[in-house]
TORVEX-824867 format. One record per atom (N, C-alpha, C): residue number from 1; residue in one letter; x, y, z. Coordinates in Angstrom, 2 decimals. Example, Ala and Ser with C-alpha at 12.3 -4.5 7.8 and 13.67 -1.06 7.14 Angstrom:
BEGIN
resi  resn  east  north  up
1  a  13.19  -5.69  7.80
1  a  12.30  -4.50  7.80
1  a  13.20  -3.30  7.80
2  s  12.85  -2.25  7.08
2  s  13.67  -1.06  7.14
2  s  12.90  0.03  7.87
***
This chain:
BEGIN
resi  resn  east  north  up
1  m  0.81  -1.13  0.03
1  m  -0.06  -0.12  0.04
1  m  0.81  1.22  0.10
2  e  0.36  2.11  -0.78
2  e  1.34  3.53  -0.75
2  e  0.16  4.74  -0.73
3  i  0.76  5.51  0.06
3  i  -0.18  6.85  0.30
3  i  0.65  8.11  -0.25
4  e  0.17  8.86  -0.95
4  e  0.69  10.06  -1.57
4  e  -0.15  11.22  -1.48
5  y  0.41  12.38  -1.21
5  y  -0.23  13.65  -1.13
5  y  0.35  14.51  -2.19
6  d  -0.40  15.14  -2.97
6  d  0.10  15.96  -4.03
6  d  -0.46  17.26  -3.53
7  a  0.46  18.01  -2.94
7  a  0.00  19.55  -2.35
7  a  -0.43  20.54  -3.51
8  k  0.26  20.40  -4.85
8  k  0.07  21.16  -5.84
8  k  -1.30  21.19  -6.35
9  h  -1.92  20.02  -6.40
9  h  -3.20  19.38  -6.98
9  h  -4.12  19.09  -6.03
10  d  -3.66  19.27  -4.72
10  d  -4.70  18.97  -3.45
10  d  -5.30  17.48  -3.67
11  l  -4.46  16.54  -3.99
11  l  -4.93  15.26  -4.11
11  l  -4.23  14.27  -3.13
12  m  -4.94  13.49  -2.65
12  m  -4.42  12.24  -1.83
12  m  -4.79  11.12  -2.60
13  n  -3.85  10.22  -2.74
13  n  -4.05  8.78  -3.33
13  n  -3.62  7.73  -2.41
14  i  -4.51  6.83  -2.17
14  i  -4.10  5.56  -1.31
14  i  -4.29  4.46  -2.36
15  q  -3.10  3.82  -2.77
15  q  -2.96  2.84  -3.80
15  q  -2.77  1.58  -3.10
16  f  -3.72  0.57  -3.36
16  f  -3.68  -0.76  -2.66
16  f  -3.00  -1.58  -3.65
17  l  -3.07  -1.55  -4.99
17  l  -2.50  -2.58  -5.92
17  l  -1.70  -1.76  -6.90
18  k  -0.58  -1.96  -6.90
18  k  0.48  -1.19  -7.62
18  k  0.55  -1.96  -9.08
19  n  0.63  -1.04  -10.14
19  n  1.00  -1.42  -11.47
19  n  -0.26  -2.26  -12.02
20  r  -1.41  -1.88  -11.43
20  r  -2.75  -2.70  -12.06
20  r  -3.45  -1.55  -12.86
21  k  -3.92  -2.01  -13.88
21  k  -4.86  -1.35  -14.83
21  k  -6.22  -0.97  -14.23
22  i  -6.55  0.29  -14.31
22  i  -7.75  0.79  -13.63
22  i  -8.86  0.44  -14.96
23  v  -9.77  -0.24  -14.51
23  v  -10.84  -0.42  -15.71
23  v  -12.24  0.29  -15.41
24  e  -12.29  0.78  -14.04
24  e  -13.65  1.59  -13.72
24  e  -13.22  2.55  -12.81
25  s  -13.77  3.65  -12.67
25  s  -13.73  4.58  -11.64
25  s  -14.92  5.25  -11.26
26  v  -15.22  5.10  -9.99
26  v  -16.58  5.46  -9.49
26  v  -16.43  6.59  -8.46
27  e  -17.08  7.59  -8.65
27  e  -17.13  8.80  -7.64
27  e  -18.31  8.51  -6.87
28  t  -17.82  8.13  -5.55
28  t  -19.11  7.95  -4.42
28  t  -19.68  9.23  -3.79
29  e  -19.19  10.18  -3.72
29  e  -19.43  11.60  -3.24
29  e  -18.65  12.55  -4.05
30  d  -18.90  13.78  -3.93
30  d  -18.07  14.72  -4.34
30  d  -16.72  14.66  -3.96
31  g  -15.83  14.42  -4.90
31  g  -14.47  14.43  -4.52
31  g  -13.71  13.02  -4.03
32  l  -14.50  12.00  -3.93
32  l  -13.94  10.82  -3.50
32  l  -14.33  9.72  -4.72
33  v  -13.02  9.23  -5.13
33  v  -13.07  8.41  -6.32
33  v  -12.66  7.05  -5.91
34  i  -13.23  5.95  -6.30
34  i  -12.72  4.52  -6.02
34  i  -12.29  4.08  -7.53
35  d  -11.12  3.68  -7.78
35  d  -10.61  3.09  -8.92
35  d  -10.56  1.42  -8.68
36  y  -11.28  0.93  -9.66
36  y  -11.39  -0.58  -9.62
36  y  -10.48  -1.15  -10.81
37  g  -9.92  -2.35  -10.65
37  g  -9.24  -3.03  -11.65
37  g  -10.22  -4.15  -12.09
38  r  -9.60  -5.27  -12.67
38  r  -10.40  -6.35  -13.06
38  r  -10.93  -7.37  -11.82
39  g  -12.20  -7.82  -12.03
39  g  -12.70  -8.43  -10.74
39  g  -13.25  -7.55  -9.75
40  r  -13.38  -6.27  -9.93
40  r  -13.76  -5.34  -9.01
40  r  -12.98  -5.12  -7.89
41  k  -11.41  -5.47  -8.04
41  k  -10.67  -5.35  -7.16
41  k  -10.16  -3.75  -6.94
42  i  -10.20  -3.20  -5.65
42  i  -10.05  -1.88  -5.50
42  i  -8.50  -1.45  -5.70
43  v  -8.13  -0.74  -6.60
43  v  -6.70  -0.49  -7.04
43  v  -6.31  0.75  -6.06
44  s  -7.32  1.70  -6.20
44  s  -6.84  3.07  -5.28
44  s  -8.20  3.85  -4.94
45  i  -7.97  4.63  -4.04
45  i  -8.93  5.56  -3.59
45  i  -8.24  6.99  -3.75
46  e  -9.12  7.82  -4.33
46  e  -8.47  9.35  -4.53
46  e  -9.39  10.10  -3.79
47  i  -8.75  11.08  -3.10
47  i  -9.50  12.11  -2.45
47  i  -9.24  13.47  -3.09
48  l  -10.09  14.11  -3.91
48  l  -9.92  15.25  -4.51
48  l  -10.29  16.40  -3.37
49  d  -9.44  17.57  -3.55
49  d  -9.69  18.69  -2.54
49  d  -9.33  18.15  -1.30
50  a  -8.28  17.44  -0.90
50  a  -8.10  16.82  0.15
50  a  -7.88  17.64  1.44
51  s  -7.39  18.90  1.21
51  s  -7.14  19.70  2.26
51  s  -8.46  20.21  3.03
52  k  -9.56  20.02  2.31
52  k  -10.79  20.49  2.72
52  k  -11.40  19.32  3.50
53  r  -10.96  18.06  3.28
53  r  -11.45  16.89  4.02
53  r  -10.75  16.24  5.04
54  i  -9.44  16.65  5.03
54  i  -8.49  15.98  6.07
54  i  -7.78  17.17  6.70
55  e  -6.90  16.61  7.82
55  e  -6.05  17.59  8.53
55  e  -4.97  18.24  7.60
56  a  -4.46  19.35  7.72
56  a  -3.55  20.12  7.04
56  a  -2.33  19.34  6.55
57  h  -1.73  18.53  7.44
57  h  -0.65  17.77  7.08
57  h  -0.92  16.31  7.40
58  p  -1.55  15.53  6.65
58  p  -2.04  14.13  7.07
58  p  -1.12  13.22  7.20
59  l  0.11  13.28  6.52
59  l  1.03  12.20  6.63
59  l  1.85  12.50  7.78
60  e  1.85  13.60  8.46
60  e  2.70  13.72  9.67
60  e  1.96  12.98  10.95
61  k  0.73  12.67  10.77
61  k  -0.01  11.89  11.75
61  k  -0.32  10.49  11.39
62  f  0.36  9.86  10.34
62  f  0.09  8.76  9.82
62  f  0.64  7.49  10.80
63  h  -0.50  6.90  11.21
63  h  -0.29  5.65  11.98
63  h  -0.93  4.33  11.11
64  f  -0.07  3.39  11.16
64  f  -0.39  2.24  10.40
64  f  -0.38  0.88  11.35
65  t  -1.35  0.26  11.50
65  t  -1.34  -1.03  12.38
65  t  -1.53  -2.24  11.22
66  l  -0.72  -3.19  11.43
66  l  -1.09  -4.24  10.65
66  l  -1.59  -5.44  11.54
67  v  -2.92  -5.89  11.33
67  v  -3.59  -6.75  12.05
67  v  -3.39  -8.33  11.31
68  s  -3.04  -9.21  11.84
68  s  -2.94  -10.39  11.15
68  s  -3.41  -11.64  11.98
69  p  -4.06  -12.65  11.65
69  p  -4.69  -13.62  12.54
69  p  -3.52  -14.48  13.25
70  e  -3.69  -14.71  14.37
70  e  -2.80  -15.65  15.07
70  e  -2.78  -17.01  14.42
71  l  -1.70  -17.47  14.33
71  l  -1.50  -19.00  13.61
71  l  -1.84  -19.82  14.88
72  s  -2.81  -20.87  14.36
72  s  -3.07  -21.96  15.38
72  s  -2.34  -23.10  15.14
73  a  -2.08  -23.84  16.29
73  a  -1.28  -25.06  16.14
73  a  -2.11  -26.17  15.76
***
């Protein structure tokens, strides 16, 4: 997963699948776009006018937790 913020265009992109062709883009609300690849897999989520929707410096407060199931014996 990769998260990018483009201050010049005020765009935040959260990419889940790298180097995948986008076959469909759906705007779910004004300024939020979900990009789908084959099989309706989510490739990325774009947030347009991001500074109006998130804090001023979103990546400064980035916290990522990976949760994985415990292995059973």
